[in-house]
Each structure stands twice: as C-alpha cells, then as structure tokens.
GULO-895051 format. One record per residue (C-alpha): x, y, z; residue in one letter; residue number from 1. Coordinates in pm, 1 decimal, decimal comma. Example, Ala and Ser with C-alpha at 12.3 -4.5 7.8 and 13.67 -1.06 7.14 Angstrom:
<tibas>
@c1 = 1230,0&c2 = -450,0&c3 = 780,0&resn = A&resi = 1
@c1 = 1367,0&c2 = -106,0&c3 = 714,0&resn = S&resi = 2
</tibas>
This chain:
<tibas>
@c1 = -1497,5&c2 = 697,6&c3 = -46,7&resn = M&resi = 1
@c1 = -1131,6&c2 = 635,7&c3 = 51,9&resn = K&resi = 2
@c1 = -933,4&c2 = 962,0&c3 = 82,9&resn = I&resi = 3
@c1 = -561,4&c2 = 1001,6&c3 = 100,0&resn = F&resi = 4
@c1 = -440,4&c2 = 1320,1&c3 = 277,3&resn = F&resi = 5
@c1 = -220,1&c2 = 1511,9&c3 = 25,1&resn = G&resi = 6
@c1 = 13,4&c2 = 1801,0&c3 = 43,5&resn = H&resi = 7
@c1 = -90,9&c2 = 2079,8&c3 = 273,0&resn = T&resi = 8
@c1 = 67,8&c2 = 2278,0&c3 = 548,8&resn = L&resi = 9
@c1 = -222,3&c2 = 2219,2&c3 = 796,0&resn = R&resi = 10
@c1 = -246,3&c2 = 1846,2&c3 = 746,1&resn = F&resi = 11
@c1 = 131,1&c2 = 1743,3&c3 = 731,2&resn = I&resi = 12
@c1 = 106,4&c2 = 1564,0&c3 = 1062,1&resn = L&resi = 13
@c1 = -191,5&c2 = 1352,9&c3 = 938,6&resn = L&resi = 14
@c1 = 12,8&c2 = 1230,3&c3 = 625,7&resn = M&resi = 15
@c1 = 155,5&c2 = 888,1&c3 = 588,2&resn = I&resi = 16
@c1 = 450,2&c2 = 1076,2&c3 = 436,5&resn = I&resi = 17
@c1 = 544,1&c2 = 1205,4&c3 = 770,7&resn = V&resi = 18
@c1 = 735,2&c2 = 891,2&c3 = 812,5&resn = N&resi = 19
@c1 = 952,6&c2 = 995,9&c3 = 520,8&resn = D&resi = 20
@c1 = 1021,8&c2 = 1335,5&c3 = 674,4&resn = L&resi = 21
@c1 = 1157,0&c2 = 1159,5&c3 = 983,9&resn = S&resi = 22
@c1 = 1355,7&c2 = 898,5&c3 = 802,8&resn = A&resi = 23
@c1 = 1478,9&c2 = 1119,3&c3 = 520,7&resn = Q&resi = 24
@c1 = 1453,4&c2 = 1475,5&c3 = 667,3&resn = G&resi = 25
@c1 = 1630,3&c2 = 1777,4&c3 = 542,0&resn = P&resi = 26
@c1 = 2000,3&c2 = 1804,3&c3 = 633,6&resn = V&resi = 27
@c1 = 2034,6&c2 = 2073,4&c3 = 913,4&resn = E&resi = 28
@c1 = 2287,3&c2 = 2357,9&c3 = 838,3&resn = S&resi = 29
@c1 = 2526,7&c2 = 2237,1&c3 = 1111,0&resn = K&resi = 30
@c1 = 2581,7&c2 = 1917,9&c3 = 915,8&resn = R&resi = 31
@c1 = 2688,4&c2 = 2105,9&c3 = 595,3&resn = L&resi = 32
@c1 = 3062,0&c2 = 2066,0&c3 = 521,0&resn = N&resi = 33
@c1 = 3275,9&c2 = 2376,9&c3 = 624,6&resn = G&resi = 34
@c1 = 3333,7&c2 = 2508,8&c3 = 280,4&resn = K&resi = 35
@c1 = 2979,7&c2 = 2489,2&c3 = 172,5&resn = L&resi = 36
@c1 = 2869,4&c2 = 2627,2&c3 = 504,5&resn = L&resi = 37
@c1 = 3072,7&c2 = 2931,9&c3 = 447,7&resn = T&resi = 38
@c1 = 2955,0&c2 = 2975,2&c3 = 97,7&resn = T&resi = 39
@c1 = 2592,7&c2 = 2978,2&c3 = 208,4&resn = L&resi = 40
@c1 = 2642,5&c2 = 3192,3&c3 = 502,9&resn = E&resi = 41
@c1 = 2818,1&c2 = 3452,9&c3 = 268,8&resn = N&resi = 42
@c1 = 2483,0&c2 = 3491,8&c3 = 98,8&resn = L&resi = 43
@c1 = 2328,9&c2 = 3627,4&c3 = 418,1&resn = T&resi = 44
@c1 = 2412,1&c2 = 4000,5&c3 = 363,3&resn = D&resi = 45
@c1 = 2295,9&c2 = 3982,5&c3 = 7,9&resn = T&resi = 46
@c1 = 1976,1&c2 = 3807,0&c3 = 103,5&resn = L&resi = 47
@c1 = 1900,1&c2 = 4032,4&c3 = 398,1&resn = V&resi = 48
@c1 = 1919,4&c2 = 4340,2&c3 = 174,4&resn = V&resi = 49
@c1 = 1695,6&c2 = 4178,3&c3 = -87,5&resn = Q&resi = 50
@c1 = 1433,9&c2 = 4073,8&c3 = 176,8&resn = F&resi = 51
@c1 = 1441,3&c2 = 4429,1&c3 = 322,2&resn = Q&resi = 52
@c1 = 1365,1&c2 = 4577,2&c3 = -10,5&resn = K&resi = 53
@c1 = 1048,1&c2 = 4356,7&c3 = -39,3&resn = Q&resi = 54
@c1 = 956,7&c2 = 4405,3&c3 = 317,2&resn = K&resi = 55
@c1 = 1014,4&c2 = 4056,6&c3 = 416,1&resn = L&resi = 56
@c1 = 1162,9&c2 = 3941,4&c3 = 750,6&resn = N&resi = 57
@c1 = 1498,6&c2 = 3761,4&c3 = 776,4&resn = W&resi = 58
@c1 = 1536,0&c2 = 3484,1&c3 = 846,6&resn = P&resi = 59
@c1 = 1224,9&c2 = 3352,7&c3 = 651,4&resn = P&resi = 60
@c1 = 939,5&c2 = 3197,0&c3 = 831,7&resn = K&resi = 61
@c1 = 747,6&c2 = 3033,5&c3 = 536,8&resn = S&resi = 62
@c1 = 862,5&c2 = 2933,2&c3 = 187,2&resn = V&resi = 63
@c1 = 654,3&c2 = 2802,5&c3 = -105,1&resn = F&resi = 64
@c1 = 785,5&c2 = 2701,2&c3 = -451,4&resn = L&resi = 65
@c1 = 612,3&c2 = 2679,8&c3 = -782,3&resn = R&resi = 66
@c1 = 755,9&c2 = 2552,6&c3 = -1118,7&resn = S&resi = 67
@c1 = 619,7&c2 = 2593,9&c3 = -1475,7&resn = F&resi = 68
@c1 = 750,2&c2 = 2345,1&c3 = -1733,7&resn = K&resi = 69
@c1 = 653,3&c2 = 2541,8&c3 = -2050,4&resn = Y&resi = 70
@c1 = 790,2&c2 = 2874,9&c3 = -1924,7&resn = E&resi = 71
@c1 = 1089,7&c2 = 2701,2&c3 = -1769,8&resn = K&resi = 72
@c1 = 1069,6&c2 = 2891,8&c3 = -1459,8&resn = Q&resi = 73
@c1 = 1094,9&c2 = 2833,1&c3 = -1061,9&resn = L&resi = 74
@c1 = 927,8&c2 = 3067,8&c3 = -845,1&resn = E&resi = 75
@c1 = 1025,8&c2 = 3129,5&c3 = -476,5&resn = L&resi = 76
@c1 = 764,0&c2 = 3279,1&c3 = -265,6&resn = W&resi = 77
@c1 = 802,2&c2 = 3406,5&c3 = 103,1&resn = I&resi = 78
@c1 = 560,5&c2 = 3530,1&c3 = 382,6&resn = R&resi = 79
@c1 = 637,7&c2 = 3648,6&c3 = 719,1&resn = N&resi = 80
@c1 = 367,3&c2 = 3454,7&c3 = 894,2&resn = N&resi = 81
@c1 = 77,6&c2 = 3225,0&c3 = 821,3&resn = E&resi = 82
@c1 = -177,9&c2 = 3497,2&c3 = 861,2&resn = D&resi = 83
@c1 = -57,0&c2 = 3686,2&c3 = 548,3&resn = E&resi = 84
@c1 = -36,9&c2 = 3593,7&c3 = 181,4&resn = P&resi = 85
@c1 = 278,2&c2 = 3481,5&c3 = 21,7&resn = F&resi = 86
@c1 = 481,1&c2 = 3725,9&c3 = -186,7&resn = R&resi = 87
@c1 = 697,7&c2 = 3658,5&c3 = -476,4&resn = L&resi = 88
@c1 = 1066,5&c2 = 3684,6&c3 = -384,5&resn = F&resi = 89
@c1 = 1218,4&c2 = 3575,0&c3 = -720,8&resn = K&resi = 90
@c1 = 1179,7&c2 = 3378,7&c3 = -1049,3&resn = I&resi = 91
@c1 = 1473,1&c2 = 3161,1&c3 = -1147,1&resn = Y&resi = 92
@c1 = 1512,5&c2 = 3025,0&c3 = -1491,3&resn = P&resi = 93
@c1 = 1519,9&c2 = 2646,1&c3 = -1532,7&resn = V&resi = 94
@c1 = 1834,9&c2 = 2611,8&c3 = -1747,5&resn = C&resi = 95
@c1 = 1791,8&c2 = 2250,1&c3 = -1834,0&resn = M&resi = 96
@c1 = 1471,4&c2 = 2042,9&c3 = -1864,4&resn = Q&resi = 97
@c1 = 1428,2&c2 = 1688,0&c3 = -2004,6&resn = S&resi = 98
@c1 = 1087,9&c2 = 1530,9&c3 = -2122,9&resn = G&resi = 99
@c1 = 785,3&c2 = 1718,2&c3 = -2237,1&resn = T&resi = 100
@c1 = 448,5&c2 = 1847,1&c3 = -2081,9&resn = L&resi = 101
@c1 = 268,6&c2 = 1569,4&c3 = -1887,9&resn = G&resi = 102
@c1 = 328,0&c2 = 1386,2&c3 = -1553,5&resn = P&resi = 103
@c1 = 602,8&c2 = 1133,6&c3 = -1470,8&resn = K&resi = 104
@c1 = 469,9&c2 = 797,8&c3 = -1485,2&resn = R&resi = 105
@c1 = 763,0&c2 = 544,6&c3 = -1475,5&resn = M&resi = 106
@c1 = 1129,2&c2 = 512,0&c3 = -1422,0&resn = E&resi = 107
@c1 = 1338,5&c2 = 620,5&c3 = -1718,1&resn = G&resi = 108
@c1 = 1073,4&c2 = 830,9&c3 = -1888,8&resn = D&resi = 109
@c1 = 1285,5&c2 = 1145,6&c3 = -1835,5&resn = Y&resi = 110
@c1 = 973,4&c2 = 1326,3&c3 = -1745,0&resn = Q&resi = 111
@c1 = 969,3&c2 = 1617,4&c3 = -1479,1&resn = V&resi = 112
@c1 = 672,3&c2 = 1526,3&c3 = -1253,2&resn = P&resi = 113
@c1 = 352,6&c2 = 1740,0&c3 = -1244,9&resn = E&resi = 114
@c1 = 161,5&c2 = 1779,9&c3 = -943,5&resn = G&resi = 115
@c1 = 187,1&c2 = 1875,2&c3 = -564,8&resn = F&resi = 116
@c1 = 482,0&c2 = 1788,6&c3 = -365,0&resn = Y&resi = 117
@c1 = 696,7&c2 = 1889,9&c3 = -68,5&resn = H&resi = 118
@c1 = 1083,2&c2 = 1895,8&c3 = 5,3&resn = I&resi = 119
@c1 = 1191,6&c2 = 1578,3&c3 = 194,8&resn = N&resi = 120
@c1 = 1556,6&c2 = 1596,7&c3 = 153,9&resn = D&resi = 121
@c1 = 1828,1&c2 = 1861,3&c3 = 165,3&resn = F&resi = 122
@c1 = 2134,5&c2 = 1712,9&c3 = 0,8&resn = N&resi = 123
@c1 = 2453,2&c2 = 1913,6&c3 = 57,6&resn = S&resi = 124
@c1 = 2672,6&c2 = 1644,1&c3 = -99,5&resn = N&resi = 125
@c1 = 2488,7&c2 = 1631,0&c3 = -448,7&resn = S&resi = 126
@c1 = 2669,3&c2 = 1538,9&c3 = -753,8&resn = Y&resi = 127
@c1 = 2470,6&c2 = 1847,6&c3 = -894,4&resn = F&resi = 128
@c1 = 2609,4&c2 = 2120,5&c3 = -650,1&resn = H&resi = 129
@c1 = 2322,4&c2 = 2122,4&c3 = -410,3&resn = L&resi = 130
@c1 = 1988,0&c2 = 1947,0&c3 = -419,6&resn = S&resi = 131
@c1 = 1633,1&c2 = 1958,1&c3 = -276,4&resn = L&resi = 132
@c1 = 1452,1&c2 = 1630,6&c3 = -289,5&resn = G&resi = 133
@c1 = 1090,3&c2 = 1606,1&c3 = -363,9&resn = L&resi = 134
@c1 = 846,5&c2 = 1341,8&c3 = -236,9&resn = N&resi = 135
@c1 = 778,5&c2 = 1180,9&c3 = -568,3&resn = Y&resi = 136
@c1 = 589,2&c2 = 959,7&c3 = -603,5&resn = P&resi = 137
@c1 = 334,9&c2 = 1120,6&c3 = -399,6&resn = N&resi = 138
@c1 = -19,2&c2 = 980,0&c3 = -315,0&resn = A&resi = 139
@c1 = -170,7&c2 = 1041,5&c3 = -649,3&resn = S&resi = 140
@c1 = 147,0&c2 = 910,5&c3 = -834,7&resn = D&resi = 141
@c1 = 133,6&c2 = 583,9&c3 = -642,1&resn = H&resi = 142
@c1 = -212,8&c2 = 525,4&c3 = -791,1&resn = I&resi = 143
@c1 = -162,4&c2 = 652,3&c3 = -1153,0&resn = L&resi = 144
@c1 = 201,0&c2 = 577,1&c3 = -1213,6&resn = S&resi = 145
@c1 = 361,7&c2 = 235,7&c3 = -1295,1&resn = D&resi = 146
@c1 = 291,2&c2 = 10,4&c3 = -998,8&resn = S&resi = 147
@c1 = 626,9&c2 = -156,0&c3 = -996,5&resn = L&resi = 148
@c1 = 867,6&c2 = 124,8&c3 = -1101,6&resn = N&resi = 149
@c1 = 716,0&c2 = 463,3&c3 = -1095,6&resn = P&resi = 150
@c1 = 1062,4&c2 = 623,7&c3 = -1064,0&resn = G&resi = 151
@c1 = 1213,0&c2 = 813,6&c3 = -771,3&resn = S&resi = 152
@c1 = 1503,5&c2 = 1068,8&c3 = -680,5&resn = L&resi = 153
@c1 = 1340,0&c2 = 1373,6&c3 = -824,1&resn = I&resi = 154
@c1 = 1515,9&c2 = 1693,1&c3 = -719,9&resn = Y&resi = 155
@c1 = 1547,5&c2 = 2072,0&c3 = -766,2&resn = I&resi = 156
@c1 = 1923,0&c2 = 2098,9&c3 = -817,0&resn = H&resi = 157
@c1 = 2207,5&c2 = 2298,7&c3 = -972,0&resn = G&resi = 158
@c1 = 2462,8&c2 = 2199,6&c3 = -1232,3&resn = N&resi = 159
@c1 = 2235,6&c2 = 2268,3&c3 = -1524,3&resn = C&resi = 160
@c1 = 2166,4&c2 = 1908,1&c3 = -1618,6&resn = V&resi = 161
@c1 = 1838,7&c2 = 1707,1&c3 = -1603,4&resn = S&resi = 162
@c1 = 1695,9&c2 = 1357,7&c3 = -1658,7&resn = T&resi = 163
@c1 = 1364,4&c2 = 1432,7&c3 = -1491,4&resn = G&resi = 164
@c1 = 1469,6&c2 = 1693,1&c3 = -1226,5&resn = C&resi = 165
@c1 = 1413,5&c2 = 2074,6&c3 = -1206,7&resn = I&resi = 166
@c1 = 1772,0&c2 = 2212,8&c3 = -1283,3&resn = S&resi = 167
@c1 = 1869,9&c2 = 2568,6&c3 = -1221,8&resn = I&resi = 168
@c1 = 2218,5&c2 = 2727,3&c3 = -1214,9&resn = K&resi = 169
@c1 = 2446,7&c2 = 2701,1&c3 = -917,0&resn = D&resi = 170
@c1 = 2399,9&c2 = 3038,5&c3 = -761,6&resn = L&resi = 171
@c1 = 2026,4&c2 = 3021,3&c3 = -775,2&resn = P&resi = 172
@c1 = 2033,4&c2 = 2673,8&c3 = -602,4&resn = I&resi = 173
@c1 = 2253,3&c2 = 2812,7&c3 = -328,7&resn = E&resi = 174
@c1 = 1987,3&c2 = 3099,9&c3 = -265,5&resn = E&resi = 175
@c1 = 1691,0&c2 = 2855,7&c3 = -283,1&resn = V&resi = 176
@c1 = 1876,7&c2 = 2581,9&c3 = -62,8&resn = F&resi = 177
@c1 = 1986,4&c2 = 2844,7&c3 = 200,8&resn = F&resi = 178
@c1 = 1653,2&c2 = 3015,6&c3 = 217,9&resn = I&resi = 179
@c1 = 1470,3&c2 = 2681,9&c3 = 259,2&resn = A&resi = 180
@c1 = 1714,4&c2 = 2570,9&c3 = 516,1&resn = S&resi = 181
@c1 = 1667,6&c2 = 2890,7&c3 = 706,2&resn = K&resi = 182
@c1 = 1286,8&c2 = 2841,0&c3 = 695,1&resn = A&resi = 183
@c1 = 1311,5&c2 = 2490,3&c3 = 808,1&resn = R&resi = 184
@c1 = 1524,4&c2 = 2610,6&c3 = 1110,8&resn = E&resi = 185
@c1 = 1249,7&c2 = 2852,8&c3 = 1192,1&resn = Q&resi = 186
@c1 = 1007,4&c2 = 2568,0&c3 = 1224,1&resn = G&resi = 187
@c1 = 875,5&c2 = 2505,0&c3 = 870,1&resn = Q&resi = 188
@c1 = 862,0&c2 = 2122,0&c3 = 849,3&resn = E&resi = 189
@c1 = 664,6&c2 = 2116,5&c3 = 534,7&resn = F&resi = 190
@c1 = 782,2&c2 = 2318,5&c3 = 235,2&resn = I&resi = 191
@c1 = 530,5&c2 = 2271,8&c3 = -61,6&resn = P&resi = 192
@c1 = 636,7&c2 = 2259,0&c3 = -418,7&resn = V&resi = 193
@c1 = 369,5&c2 = 2277,4&c3 = -701,7&resn = H&resi = 194
@c1 = 475,5&c2 = 2188,2&c3 = -1055,7&resn = I&resi = 195
@c1 = 237,2&c2 = 2289,8&c3 = -1343,4&resn = F&resi = 196
@c1 = 269,4&c2 = 2211,5&c3 = -1714,4&resn = P&resi = 197
@c1 = 209,1&c2 = 2581,9&c3 = -1793,8&resn = V&resi = 198
@c1 = 91,3&c2 = 2905,1&c3 = -1648,1&resn = R&resi = 199
@c1 = -290,3&c2 = 2868,5&c3 = -1693,1&resn = Y&resi = 200
@c1 = -312,6&c2 = 3247,7&c3 = -1759,7&resn = N&resi = 201
@c1 = -49,8&c2 = 3229,8&c3 = -2052,4&resn = N&resi = 202
@c1 = -263,8&c2 = 3210,2&c3 = -2382,1&resn = K&resi = 203
@c1 = 36,8&c2 = 3087,9&c3 = -2594,1&resn = R&resi = 204
@c1 = 118,6&c2 = 2809,8&c3 = -2323,3&resn = A&resi = 205
@c1 = -243,8&c2 = 2699,7&c3 = -2336,9&resn = L&resi = 206
@c1 = -238,7&c2 = 2683,9&c3 = -2711,3&resn = Q&resi = 207
@c1 = 83,8&c2 = 2479,3&c3 = -2683,8&resn = Y&resi = 208
@c1 = -75,4&c2 = 2245,0&c3 = -2406,0&resn = L&resi = 209
@c1 = -386,7&c2 = 2194,8&c3 = -2623,7&resn = S&resi = 210
@c1 = -151,8&c2 = 2069,2&c3 = -2900,8&resn = R&resi = 211
@c1 = 12,3&c2 = 1822,5&c3 = -2665,1&resn = I&resi = 212
@c1 = -308,7&c2 = 1699,2&c3 = -2537,4&resn = Q&resi = 213
@c1 = -455,7&c2 = 1648,0&c3 = -2881,8&resn = S&resi = 214
@c1 = -178,1&c2 = 1379,0&c3 = -2916,7&resn = M&resi = 215
@c1 = -236,4&c2 = 1231,3&c3 = -2580,7&resn = S&resi = 216
@c1 = -609,6&c2 = 1295,8&c3 = -2489,1&resn = P&resi = 217
@c1 = -555,4&c2 = 1130,1&c3 = -2141,9&resn = A&resi = 218
@c1 = -362,7&c2 = 1453,9&c3 = -2050,6&resn = L&resi = 219
@c1 = -666,2&c2 = 1673,7&c3 = -2087,5&resn = T&resi = 220
@c1 = -838,5&c2 = 1556,7&c3 = -1768,7&resn = G&resi = 221
@c1 = -514,8&c2 = 1538,4&c3 = -1560,5&resn = F&resi = 222
@c1 = -410,2&c2 = 1893,4&c3 = -1646,6&resn = H&resi = 223
@c1 = -759,1&c2 = 2015,0&c3 = -1583,1&resn = K&resi = 224
@c1 = -727,1&c2 = 1857,7&c3 = -1250,2&resn = G&resi = 225
@c1 = -416,4&c2 = 2071,2&c3 = -1172,0&resn = L&resi = 226
@c1 = -574,0&c2 = 2397,7&c3 = -1270,0&resn = R&resi = 227
@c1 = -770,8&c2 = 2483,7&c3 = -965,7&resn = P&resi = 228
@c1 = -476,2&c2 = 2501,7&c3 = -736,6&resn = A&resi = 229
@c1 = -307,0&c2 = 2735,6&c3 = -970,1&resn = F&resi = 230
@c1 = -615,4&c2 = 2949,1&c3 = -983,8&resn = E&resi = 231
@c1 = -665,6&c2 = 2928,2&c3 = -600,6&resn = Y&resi = 232
@c1 = -318,7&c2 = 3058,7&c3 = -543,4&resn = F&resi = 233
@c1 = -337,4&c2 = 3336,0&c3 = -784,7&resn = E&resi = 234
@c1 = -641,6&c2 = 3465,9&c3 = -614,0&resn = Q&resi = 235
@c1 = -552,0&c2 = 3400,0&c3 = -257,7&resn = K&resi = 236
@c1 = -173,0&c2 = 3398,1&c3 = -247,6&resn = K&resi = 237
@c1 = -174,0&c2 = 3084,4&c3 = -45,3&resn = K&resi = 238
@c1 = -170,5&c2 = 2710,8&c3 = -142,0&resn = P&resi = 239
@c1 = -509,4&c2 = 2532,1&c3 = -121,4&resn = P&resi = 240
@c1 = -581,1&c2 = 2218,7&c3 = 91,5&resn = L&resi = 241
@c1 = -505,9&c2 = 1928,6&c3 = -140,0&resn = I&resi = 242
@c1 = -659,7&c2 = 1584,1&c3 = -102,2&resn = L&resi = 243
@c1 = -628,9&c2 = 1276,9&c3 = -328,4&resn = V&resi = 244
@c1 = -923,4&c2 = 1033,1&c3 = -389,8&resn = N&resi = 245
@c1 = -913,0&c2 = 663,1&c3 = -457,4&resn = E&resi = 246
@c1 = -870,8&c2 = 734,2&c3 = -821,8&resn = K&resi = 247
@c1 = -564,1&c2 = 945,5&c3 = -785,1&resn = G&resi = 248
@c1 = -752,2&c2 = 1266,9&c3 = -863,6&resn = D&resi = 249
@c1 = -663,5&c2 = 1578,3&c3 = -666,5&resn = Y&resi = 250
@c1 = -931,5&c2 = 1750,0&c3 = -466,5&resn = L&resi = 251
@c1 = -902,1&c2 = 2112,9&c3 = -342,6&resn = F&resi = 252
@c1 = -1052,1&c2 = 2291,0&c3 = -49,6&resn = H&resi = 253
</tibas>
C-alpha cells in the first residue's frame, strides 16, 4: 500500500511538503515592517501576563491550532515542551465564514477546508491585516479534490471577510500571528492546524451535521474519518500521528 506521510510534528522532515516550507516559509519577525513590528511587540507585556496566569512560559515553545466550522471558533493551544500536554490558551470567535460544512474540493467553491494542515506562510503584508497561510491542498486533498483546480491560498487572517478562509478580527489575528511567530523563533518549524466541521462532543452540532450529511451522503464517511483525531486530542491533549493512504483517507496512530 502506498502511504503519504501527513501532518505530524514528528514526521515533518519526512514530508514532501518540507520543500514548501523552505520555499514559502514563514516571514521572520525581523522582516516585518517597522510599524507592524512595533504593534506586535507592544502585545508582549499583555501576553506575558496572560501566559503567567496560565502557568505557560514566554516565549512559547509549541503551538497548536484547532478550528470548528459549526461553532465558528478558533482555538489556540500552547505547551511548554513536547513532554507535556497542550493547554488551551484562548478561543477566538470566527467572525466571518463562507460555505457550509464539508471539505473544500475545488477553486471557487468558497468552502473552508476540513482536515489536517500546517502553517506554511506568515504574511505581514496581507490585504486582510495579517494572515497565516495553510498548506491546502494537503496530501489527502490532492487525491480527493479537483485534479486540475483544487484551489489554493487558504489563510487564517483578520479583517473579518472570507471566501474560504478562517477569518477573525484584527486584534485576535495579531495575537495568533505574534504567538506563532515567537514559537517558530523558538524552533517550532511545524505548527499544526486541525479544521473540523463540528465539535464531535456537541450534540446539537452533530444533529446539524447529520442533516447536512443526509443531503450529501458522501460526507458521512469523510467526517467519520476526521473524528478519531478530535477524540485522540481530547483524551491526550496532543495531536496524533496522521498519515494518508492511496485513497486519500486519513490514518491515525
């Protein structure tokens, strides 16, 4: 069976996508324009206090992001080292979201992707204040999405507009951008981002998801395939090892 290595902290150096990281890697803080750098650095005192209250070390060593489409939330998780579980730092409201529940499959469908990604670009000159690029299409998307035009340029960004991106307000994106930048400066090359249709422990969300799936039965299997990663993290507070098989299905270890 042909296996594609997916999105995991331990296997990043083995991924084909490592070439993307070198070609389109995150912008270092020193390359930010002066005004923006000042704005972000001014967040330091506030964030240090928030980190101290949660017994988190500043600057952050390891960052993990989760987003839930039905709940319209973006979670930011932090841990002090790889030997301890992640702790929830903050939940940011997603203020604008296009599309509906279900994965992105082609350019122009206005869908926010669902699946397992990582940050591959820090854009400090974004039209949307600041933006963090995601490696969509990932290995699974390349198999399951439109082969000629699956779409691209998916970001977490500010400015509260969306045509397939995860949009939060400007102050939240400044925090997320700055914290992720600091984690990268501390050596975290791979910052995972998991995007789910719903919280799988939210009864009302599951009922809504079931109605969506009844109109598009193919979604049932896909969404069932995402659930183990959610449950693994809920139990262990660390992301699972994620692989992709030749059919585009996610495999978890």
